[in-house]
CHARMM internal coordinates of N, CA and C (Angstrom, degrees):
IC EDIT
DIST 1 N 1 CA 1.4473
DIST 1 CA 1 C 1.5320
ANGL 1 N 1 CA 1 C 107.51
DIST 1 C 2 N 1.3173
ANGL 1 CA 1 C 2 N 117.76
DIHE 1 N 1 CA 1 C 2 N 129.50
DIST 2 N 2 CA 1.4634
ANGL 1 C 2 N 2 CA 119.99
DIHE 1 CA 1 C 2 N 2 CA 178.86
DIST 2 CA 2 C 1.5263
ANGL 2 N 2 CA 2 C 112.38
DIHE 1 C 2 N 2 CA 2 C -69.05
DIST 2 C 3 N 1.2944
ANGL 2 CA 2 C 3 N 115.55
DIHE 2 N 2 CA 2 C 3 N 150.82
DIST 3 N 3 CA 1.4615
ANGL 2 C 3 N 3 CA 120.99
DIHE 2 CA 2 C 3 N 3 CA -179.44
DIST 3 CA 3 C 1.5251
ANGL 3 N 3 CA 3 C 111.42
DIHE 2 C 3 N 3 CA 3 C -60.32
DIST 3 C 4 N 1.3086
ANGL 3 CA 3 C 4 N 117.19
DIHE 3 N 3 CA 3 C 4 N -34.54
DIST 4 N 4 CA 1.4697
ANGL 3 C 4 N 4 CA 119.85
DIHE 3 CA 3 C 4 N 4 CA -178.61
DIST 4 CA 4 C 1.5326
ANGL 4 N 4 CA 4 C 112.13
DIHE 3 C 4 N 4 CA 4 C -64.06
DIST 4 C 5 N 1.3271
ANGL 4 CA 4 C 5 N 117.90
DIHE 4 N 4 CA 4 C 5 N -23.49
DIST 5 N 5 CA 1.4596
ANGL 4 C 5 N 5 CA 120.78
DIHE 4 CA 4 C 5 N 5 CA 176.94
DIST 5 CA 5 C 1.5210
ANGL 5 N 5 CA 5 C 111.77
DIHE 4 C 5 N 5 CA 5 C -75.99
DIST 5 C 6 N 1.3210
ANGL 5 CA 5 C 6 N 117.76
DIHE 5 N 5 CA 5 C 6 N -20.63
DIST 6 N 6 CA 1.4582
ANGL 5 C 6 N 6 CA 121.47
DIHE 5 CA 5 C 6 N 6 CA -178.84
DIST 6 CA 6 C 1.5252
ANGL 6 N 6 CA 6 C 113.33
DIHE 5 C 6 N 6 CA 6 C -88.56
DIST 6 C 7 N 1.3072
ANGL 6 CA 6 C 7 N 117.90
DIHE 6 N 6 CA 6 C 7 N -15.55
DIST 7 N 7 CA 1.4547
ANGL 6 C 7 N 7 CA 121.29
DIHE 6 CA 6 C 7 N 7 CA -176.09
DIST 7 CA 7 C 1.5194
ANGL 7 N 7 CA 7 C 113.80
DIHE 6 C 7 N 7 CA 7 C -58.64
DIST 7 C 8 N 1.3477
ANGL 7 CA 7 C 8 N 120.70
DIHE 7 N 7 CA 7 C 8 N -44.91
DIST 8 N 8 CA 1.4767
ANGL 7 C 8 N 8 CA 119.13
DIHE 7 CA 7 C 8 N 8 CA 177.40
DIST 8 CA 8 C 1.5219
ANGL 8 N 8 CA 8 C 113.52
DIHE 7 C 8 N 8 CA 8 C -60.23
DIST 8 C 9 N 1.3350
ANGL 8 CA 8 C 9 N 116.29
DIHE 8 N 8 CA 8 C 9 N -38.33
DIST 9 N 9 CA 1.4625
ANGL 8 C 9 N 9 CA 119.94
DIHE 8 CA 8 C 9 N 9 CA 178.20
DIST 9 CA 9 C 1.5122
ANGL 9 N 9 CA 9 C 112.19
DIHE 8 C 9 N 9 CA 9 C -68.13
DIST 9 C 10 N 1.3080
ANGL 9 CA 9 C 10 N 116.73
DIHE 9 N 9 CA 9 C 10 N -38.26
DIST 10 N 10 CA 1.4618
ANGL 9 C 10 N 10 CA 121.09
DIHE 9 CA 9 C 10 N 10 CA 177.47
DIST 10 CA 10 C 1.5273
ANGL 10 N 10 CA 10 C 110.72
DIHE 9 C 10 N 10 CA 10 C -65.78
DIST 10 C 11 N 1.3318
ANGL 10 CA 10 C 11 N 116.91
DIHE 10 N 10 CA 10 C 11 N -40.71
DIST 11 N 11 CA 1.4712
ANGL 10 C 11 N 11 CA 120.13
DIHE 10 CA 10 C 11 N 11 CA 178.79
DIST 11 CA 11 C 1.5285
ANGL 11 N 11 CA 11 C 110.96
DIHE 10 C 11 N 11 CA 11 C -66.96
DIST 11 C 12 N 1.3138
ANGL 11 CA 11 C 12 N 117.70
DIHE 11 N 11 CA 11 C 12 N -41.29
DIST 12 N 12 CA 1.4668
ANGL 11 C 12 N 12 CA 120.88
DIHE 11 CA 11 C 12 N 12 CA 178.17
DIST 12 CA 12 C 1.5165
ANGL 12 N 12 CA 12 C 110.38
DIHE 11 C 12 N 12 CA 12 C -63.58
DIST 12 C 13 N 1.3352
ANGL 12 CA 12 C 13 N 117.15
DIHE 12 N 12 CA 12 C 13 N -43.58
DIST 13 N 13 CA 1.4529
ANGL 12 C 13 N 13 CA 121.32
DIHE 12 CA 12 C 13 N 13 CA 179.00
DIST 13 CA 13 C 1.5224
ANGL 13 N 13 CA 13 C 110.66
DIHE 12 C 13 N 13 CA 13 C -62.22
DIST 13 C 14 N 1.3313
ANGL 13 CA 13 C 14 N 117.28
DIHE 13 N 13 CA 13 C 14 N -42.63
DIST 14 N 14 CA 1.4640
ANGL 13 C 14 N 14 CA 121.08
DIHE 13 CA 13 C 14 N 14 CA 179.01
DIST 14 CA 14 C 1.5220
ANGL 14 N 14 CA 14 C 111.07
DIHE 13 C 14 N 14 CA 14 C -64.62
DIST 14 C 15 N 1.3154
ANGL 14 CA 14 C 15 N 117.13
DIHE 14 N 14 CA 14 C 15 N -41.57
DIST 15 N 15 CA 1.4773
ANGL 14 C 15 N 15 CA 121.21
DIHE 14 CA 14 C 15 N 15 CA 178.34
DIST 15 CA 15 C 1.5202
ANGL 15 N 15 CA 15 C 111.07
DIHE 14 C 15 N 15 CA 15 C -62.65
DIST 15 C 16 N 1.3052
ANGL 15 CA 15 C 16 N 117.28
DIHE 15 N 15 CA 15 C 16 N -45.03
DIST 16 N 16 CA 1.4684
ANGL 15 C 16 N 16 CA 120.61
DIHE 15 CA 15 C 16 N 16 CA 178.97
DIST 16 CA 16 C 1.5262
ANGL 16 N 16 CA 16 C 111.51
DIHE 15 C 16 N 16 CA 16 C -65.19
DIST 16 C 17 N 1.3269
ANGL 16 CA 16 C 17 N 117.31
DIHE 16 N 16 CA 16 C 17 N -37.02
DIST 17 N 17 CA 1.4645
ANGL 16 C 17 N 17 CA 120.89
DIHE 16 CA 16 C 17 N 17 CA 177.76
DIST 17 CA 17 C 1.5217
ANGL 17 N 17 CA 17 C 111.20
DIHE 16 C 17 N 17 CA 17 C -66.19
DIST 17 C 18 N 1.3249
ANGL 17 CA 17 C 18 N 116.99
DIHE 17 N 17 CA 17 C 18 N -39.74
DIST 18 N 18 CA 1.4726
ANGL 17 C 18 N 18 CA 120.19
DIHE 17 CA 17 C 18 N 18 CA 178.54
DIST 18 CA 18 C 1.5164
ANGL 18 N 18 CA 18 C 110.06
DIHE 17 C 18 N 18 CA 18 C -66.52
DIST 18 C 19 N 1.3224
ANGL 18 CA 18 C 19 N 118.20
DIHE 18 N 18 CA 18 C 19 N -42.18
DIST 19 N 19 CA 1.4580
ANGL 18 C 19 N 19 CA 120.79
DIHE 18 CA 18 C 19 N 19 CA 178.63
DIST 19 CA 19 C 1.5346
ANGL 19 N 19 CA 19 C 110.80
DIHE 18 C 19 N 19 CA 19 C -63.71
DIST 19 C 20 N 1.3172
ANGL 19 CA 19 C 20 N 117.05
DIHE 19 N 19 CA 19 C 20 N -43.41
DIST 20 N 20 CA 1.4595
ANGL 19 C 20 N 20 CA 120.22
DIHE 19 CA 19 C 20 N 20 CA 177.63
DIST 20 CA 20 C 1.5150
ANGL 20 N 20 CA 20 C 111.38
DIHE 19 C 20 N 20 CA 20 C -63.58
DIST 20 C 21 N 1.3272
ANGL 20 CA 20 C 21 N 117.04
DIHE 20 N 20 CA 20 C 21 N -42.15
DIST 21 N 21 CA 1.4579
ANGL 20 C 21 N 21 CA 121.70
DIHE 20 CA 20 C 21 N 21 CA 177.69
DIST 21 CA 21 C 1.5292
ANGL 21 N 21 CA 21 C 110.83
DIHE 20 C 21 N 21 CA 21 C -60.54
DIST 21 C 22 N 1.3297
ANGL 21 CA 21 C 22 N 117.33
DIHE 21 N 21 CA 21 C 22 N -41.21
DIST 22 N 22 CA 1.4733
ANGL 21 C 22 N 22 CA 120.94
DIHE 21 CA 21 C 22 N 22 CA 177.34
DIST 22 CA 22 C 1.5263
ANGL 22 N 22 CA 22 C 110.31
DIHE 21 C 22 N 22 CA 22 C -60.13
DIST 22 C 23 N 1.3138
ANGL 22 CA 22 C 23 N 117.25
DIHE 22 N 22 CA 22 C 23 N -51.25
DIST 23 N 23 CA 1.4544
ANGL 22 C 23 N 23 CA 119.64
DIHE 22 CA 22 C 23 N 23 CA -175.36
DIST 23 CA 23 C 1.5203
ANGL 23 N 23 CA 23 C 112.24
DIHE 22 C 23 N 23 CA 23 C -66.46
DIST 23 C 24 N 1.3077
ANGL 23 CA 23 C 24 N 118.14
DIHE 23 N 23 CA 23 C 24 N -34.49
DIST 24 N 24 CA 1.4557
ANGL 23 C 24 N 24 CA 119.72
DIHE 23 CA 23 C 24 N 24 CA 178.01
DIST 24 CA 24 C 1.5230
ANGL 24 N 24 CA 24 C 111.27
DIHE 23 C 24 N 24 CA 24 C -77.22
DIST 24 C 25 N 1.3242
ANGL 24 CA 24 C 25 N 117.75
DIHE 24 N 24 CA 24 C 25 N -39.43
DIST 25 N 25 CA 1.4536
ANGL 24 C 25 N 25 CA 120.63
DIHE 24 CA 24 C 25 N 25 CA -170.96
DIST 25 CA 25 C 1.5078
ANGL 25 N 25 CA 25 C 117.01
DIHE 24 C 25 N 25 CA 25 C -96.88
DIST 25 C 26 N 1.3336
ANGL 25 CA 25 C 26 N 119.17
DIHE 25 N 25 CA 25 C 26 N -26.20
DIST 26 N 26 CA 1.4710
ANGL 25 C 26 N 26 CA 118.43
DIHE 25 CA 25 C 26 N 26 CA -169.95
DIST 26 CA 26 C 1.5152
ANGL 26 N 26 CA 26 C 113.83
DIHE 25 C 26 N 26 CA 26 C -134.34
DIST 26 C 27 N 1.2978
ANGL 26 CA 26 C 27 N 119.42
DIHE 26 N 26 CA 26 C 27 N 2.11
DIST 27 N 27 CA 1.4599
ANGL 26 C 27 N 27 CA 120.60
DIHE 26 CA 26 C 27 N 27 CA -175.70
DIST 27 CA 27 C 1.5292
ANGL 27 N 27 CA 27 C 110.20
DIHE 26 C 27 N 27 CA 27 C -81.48
DIST 27 C 28 N 1.3042
ANGL 27 CA 27 C 28 N 115.37
DIHE 27 N 27 CA 27 C 28 N 78.50
DIST 28 N 28 CA 1.4624
ANGL 27 C 28 N 28 CA 122.36
DIHE 27 CA 27 C 28 N 28 CA 171.35
DIST 28 CA 28 C 1.5168
ANGL 28 N 28 CA 28 C 108.40
DIHE 27 C 28 N 28 CA 28 C -174.00
DIST 28 C 29 N 1.2867
ANGL 28 CA 28 C 29 N 116.36
DIHE 28 N 28 CA 28 C 29 N 158.65
DIST 29 N 29 CA 1.4507
ANGL 28 C 29 N 29 CA 119.89
DIHE 28 CA 28 C 29 N 29 CA 176.36
DIST 29 CA 29 C 1.5184
ANGL 29 N 29 CA 29 C 112.91
DIHE 28 C 29 N 29 CA 29 C 73.15
DIST 29 C 30 N 1.3343
ANGL 29 CA 29 C 30 N 116.02
DIHE 29 N 29 CA 29 C 30 N -139.12
DIST 30 N 30 CA 1.4579
ANGL 29 C 30 N 30 CA 122.33
DIHE 29 CA 29 C 30 N 30 CA -173.98
DIST 30 CA 30 C 1.5192
ANGL 30 N 30 CA 30 C 113.08
DIHE 29 C 30 N 30 CA 30 C -66.57
DIST 30 C 31 N 1.3308
ANGL 30 CA 30 C 31 N 118.27
DIHE 30 N 30 CA 30 C 31 N -25.94
DIST 31 N 31 CA 1.4620
ANGL 30 C 31 N 31 CA 120.45
DIHE 30 CA 30 C 31 N 31 CA -177.17
DIST 31 CA 31 C 1.5322
ANGL 31 N 31 CA 31 C 111.82
DIHE 30 C 31 N 31 CA 31 C -95.93
DIST 31 C 32 N 1.3048
ANGL 31 CA 31 C 32 N 117.32
DIHE 31 N 31 CA 31 C 32 N 12.65
DIST 32 N 32 CA 1.4527
ANGL 31 C 32 N 32 CA 121.58
DIHE 31 CA 31 C 32 N 32 CA -174.78
DIST 32 CA 32 C 1.5340
ANGL 32 N 32 CA 32 C 112.36
DIHE 31 C 32 N 32 CA 32 C -68.26
DIST 32 C 33 N 1.3145
ANGL 32 CA 32 C 33 N 116.27
DIHE 32 N 32 CA 32 C 33 N 130.87
DIST 33 N 33 CA 1.4520
ANGL 32 C 33 N 33 CA 122.37
DIHE 32 CA 32 C 33 N 33 CA 175.41
DIST 33 CA 33 C 1.5237
ANGL 33 N 33 CA 33 C 109.81
DIHE 32 C 33 N 33 CA 33 C -87.37
DIST 33 C 34 N 1.3223
ANGL 33 CA 33 C 34 N 115.66
DIHE 33 N 33 CA 33 C 34 N -41.17
DIST 34 N 34 CA 1.4622
ANGL 33 C 34 N 34 CA 121.78
DIHE 33 CA 33 C 34 N 34 CA 179.81
DIST 34 CA 34 C 1.5267
ANGL 34 N 34 CA 34 C 108.94
DIHE 33 C 34 N 34 CA 34 C -102.98
DIST 34 C 35 N 1.3286
ANGL 34 CA 34 C 35 N 118.22
DIHE 34 N 34 CA 34 C 35 N 133.37
DIST 35 N 35 CA 1.4662
ANGL 34 C 35 N 35 CA 119.93
DIHE 34 CA 34 C 35 N 35 CA -179.48
DIST 35 CA 35 C 1.5268
ANGL 35 N 35 CA 35 C 111.42
DIHE 34 C 35 N 35 CA 35 C -70.17
DIST 35 C 36 N 1.3092
ANGL 35 CA 35 C 36 N 115.19
DIHE 35 N 35 CA 35 C 36 N 153.58
DIST 36 N 36 CA 1.4509
ANGL 35 C 36 N 36 CA 120.66
DIHE 35 CA 35 C 36 N 36 CA 177.09
DIST 36 CA 36 C 1.5110
ANGL 36 N 36 CA 36 C 112.72
DIHE 35 C 36 N 36 CA 36 C 82.95
DIST 36 C 37 N 1.3171
ANGL 36 CA 36 C 37 N 114.97
DIHE 36 N 36 CA 36 C 37 N -164.67
DIST 37 N 37 CA 1.4726
ANGL 36 C 37 N 37 CA 121.44
DIHE 36 CA 36 C 37 N 37 CA -175.45
DIST 37 CA 37 C 1.5225
ANGL 37 N 37 CA 37 C 112.63
DIHE 36 C 37 N 37 CA 37 C -108.94
DIST 37 C 38 N 1.3273
ANGL 37 CA 37 C 38 N 118.54
DIHE 37 N 37 CA 37 C 38 N 12.74
DIST 38 N 38 CA 1.4636
ANGL 37 C 38 N 38 CA 120.90
DIHE 37 CA 37 C 38 N 38 CA -175.53
DIST 38 CA 38 C 1.5134
ANGL 38 N 38 CA 38 C 111.75
DIHE 37 C 38 N 38 CA 38 C -59.72
DIST 38 C 39 N 1.3264
ANGL 38 CA 38 C 39 N 118.04
DIHE 38 N 38 CA 38 C 39 N -52.14
DIST 39 N 39 CA 1.4592
ANGL 38 C 39 N 39 CA 120.61
DIHE 38 CA 38 C 39 N 39 CA -178.30
DIST 39 CA 39 C 1.5198
ANGL 39 N 39 CA 39 C 110.73
DIHE 38 C 39 N 39 CA 39 C -64.73
DIST 39 C 40 N 1.3263
ANGL 39 CA 39 C 40 N 116.69
DIHE 39 N 39 CA 39 C 40 N -38.12
DIST 40 N 40 CA 1.4758
ANGL 39 C 40 N 40 CA 120.12
DIHE 39 CA 39 C 40 N 40 CA 177.50
DIST 40 CA 40 C 1.5171
ANGL 40 N 40 CA 40 C 110.91
DIHE 39 C 40 N 40 CA 40 C -59.51
DIST 40 C 41 N 1.3063
ANGL 40 CA 40 C 41 N 117.43
DIHE 40 N 40 CA 40 C 41 N -42.90
DIST 41 N 41 CA 1.4691
ANGL 40 C 41 N 41 CA 120.72
DIHE 40 CA 40 C 41 N 41 CA -179.15
DIST 41 CA 41 C 1.5220
ANGL 41 N 41 CA 41 C 110.75
DIHE 40 C 41 N 41 CA 41 C -68.23
DIST 41 C 42 N 1.3249
ANGL 41 CA 41 C 42 N 118.53
DIHE 41 N 41 CA 41 C 42 N -35.46
DIST 42 N 42 CA 1.4621
ANGL 41 C 42 N 42 CA 120.96
DIHE 41 CA 41 C 42 N 42 CA 179.19
DIST 42 CA 42 C 1.5087
ANGL 42 N 42 CA 42 C 112.18
DIHE 41 C 42 N 42 CA 42 C -65.01
DIST 42 C 43 N 1.3169
ANGL 42 CA 42 C 43 N 117.47
DIHE 42 N 42 CA 42 C 43 N -35.63
DIST 43 N 43 CA 1.4636
ANGL 42 C 43 N 43 CA 121.16
DIHE 42 CA 42 C 43 N 43 CA -176.11
DIST 43 CA 43 C 1.5215
ANGL 43 N 43 CA 43 C 113.13
DIHE 42 C 43 N 43 CA 43 C -107.69
DIST 43 C 44 N 1.3065
ANGL 43 CA 43 C 44 N 117.19
DIHE 43 N 43 CA 43 C 44 N 13.85
DIST 44 N 44 CA 1.4657
ANGL 43 C 44 N 44 CA 122.53
DIHE 43 CA 43 C 44 N 44 CA -174.11
DIST 44 CA 44 C 1.5353
ANGL 44 N 44 CA 44 C 112.51
DIHE 43 C 44 N 44 CA 44 C -56.52
DIST 44 C 45 N 1.3145
ANGL 44 CA 44 C 45 N 117.06
DIHE 44 N 44 CA 44 C 45 N -50.00
DIST 45 N 45 CA 1.4596
ANGL 44 C 45 N 45 CA 119.84
DIHE 44 CA 44 C 45 N 45 CA -177.93
DIST 45 CA 45 C 1.5309
ANGL 45 N 45 CA 45 C 111.52
DIHE 44 C 45 N 45 CA 45 C -67.43
DIST 45 C 46 N 1.3217
ANGL 45 CA 45 C 46 N 116.98
DIHE 45 N 45 CA 45 C 46 N -34.96
DIST 46 N 46 CA 1.4656
ANGL 45 C 46 N 46 CA 120.05
DIHE 45 CA 45 C 46 N 46 CA 177.64
DIST 46 CA 46 C 1.5288
ANGL 46 N 46 CA 46 C 110.02
DIHE 45 C 46 N 46 CA 46 C -65.07
DIST 46 C 47 N 1.3190
ANGL 46 CA 46 C 47 N 116.37
DIHE 46 N 46 CA 46 C 47 N -35.34
DIST 47 N 47 CA 1.4776
ANGL 46 C 47 N 47 CA 119.01
DIHE 46 CA 46 C 47 N 47 CA 178.51
DIST 47 CA 47 C 1.5322
ANGL 47 N 47 CA 47 C 109.93
DIHE 46 C 47 N 47 CA 47 C -60.79
DIST 47 C 48 N 1.3109
ANGL 47 CA 47 C 48 N 117.23
DIHE 47 N 47 CA 47 C 48 N -45.92
DIST 48 N 48 CA 1.4583
ANGL 47 C 48 N 48 CA 120.12
DIHE 47 CA 47 C 48 N 48 CA 179.66
DIST 48 CA 48 C 1.5242
ANGL 48 N 48 CA 48 C 111.30
DIHE 47 C 48 N 48 CA 48 C -67.63
DIST 48 C 49 N 1.3234
ANGL 48 CA 48 C 49 N 117.15
DIHE 48 N 48 CA 48 C 49 N -40.44
DIST 49 N 49 CA 1.4515
ANGL 48 C 49 N 49 CA 121.14
DIHE 48 CA 48 C 49 N 49 CA 179.30
DIST 49 CA 49 C 1.5209
ANGL 49 N 49 CA 49 C 111.65
DIHE 48 C 49 N 49 CA 49 C -59.25
DIST 49 C 50 N 1.3407
ANGL 49 CA 49 C 50 N 117.10
DIHE 49 N 49 CA 49 C 50 N -38.97
DIST 50 N 50 CA 1.4583
ANGL 49 C 50 N 50 CA 121.56
DIHE 49 CA 49 C 50 N 50 CA -178.56
DIST 50 CA 50 C 1.5311
ANGL 50 N 50 CA 50 C 113.06
DIHE 49 C 50 N 50 CA 50 C -89.54
DIST 50 C 51 N 1.3250
ANGL 50 CA 50 C 51 N 117.47
DIHE 50 N 50 CA 50 C 51 N -1.28
DIST 51 N 51 CA 1.4537
ANGL 50 C 51 N 51 CA 120.68
DIHE 50 CA 50 C 51 N 51 CA 174.21
DIST 51 CA 51 C 1.5169
ANGL 51 N 51 CA 51 C 115.51
DIHE 50 C 51 N 51 CA 51 C 90.08
DIST 51 C 52 N 1.3333
ANGL 51 CA 51 C 52 N 118.18
DIHE 51 N 51 CA 51 C 52 N 14.19
DIST 52 N 52 CA 1.4671
ANGL 51 C 52 N 52 CA 120.46
DIHE 51 CA 51 C 52 N 52 CA 176.88
DIST 52 CA 52 C 1.5225
ANGL 52 N 52 CA 52 C 109.23
DIHE 51 C 52 N 52 CA 52 C -83.55
DIST 52 C 53 N 1.3234
ANGL 52 CA 52 C 53 N 118.05
DIHE 52 N 52 CA 52 C 53 N 129.49
DIST 53 N 53 CA 1.4433
ANGL 52 C 53 N 53 CA 119.42
DIHE 52 CA 52 C 53 N 53 CA 175.60
DIST 53 CA 53 C 1.5309
ANGL 53 N 53 CA 53 C 110.94
DIHE 52 C 53 N 53 CA 53 C -76.28
DIST 53 C 54 N 1.3088
ANGL 53 CA 53 C 54 N 117.34
DIHE 53 N 53 CA 53 C 54 N 146.41
DIST 54 N 54 CA 1.4552
ANGL 53 C 54 N 54 CA 118.50
DIHE 53 CA 53 C 54 N 54 CA 177.95
DIST 54 CA 54 C 1.5201
ANGL 54 N 54 CA 54 C 112.33
DIHE 53 C 54 N 54 CA 54 C -147.52
DIST 54 C 55 N 1.3236
ANGL 54 CA 54 C 55 N 117.78
DIHE 54 N 54 CA 54 C 55 N 7.12
DIST 55 N 55 CA 1.4911
ANGL 54 C 55 N 55 CA 119.61
DIHE 54 CA 54 C 55 N 55 CA 178.47
DIST 55 CA 55 C 1.5044
ANGL 55 N 55 CA 55 C 107.92
DIHE 54 C 55 N 55 CA 55 C -120.36
END
COOR INIT
IC SEED 1 N 1 CA 1 C
IC BUILD
């Protein structure tokens, strides 16, 4: 398989990783997309697993 065929998949994977990183690492406070603490509670354990402080 040529490398050029893999580029769309690599870009999609990178985009999904960045979105996941945002929701785990920065989704609270002033940068919050969703109001309240719902998203924070959904990713709370992942935050601690990855070393993000949240308390």
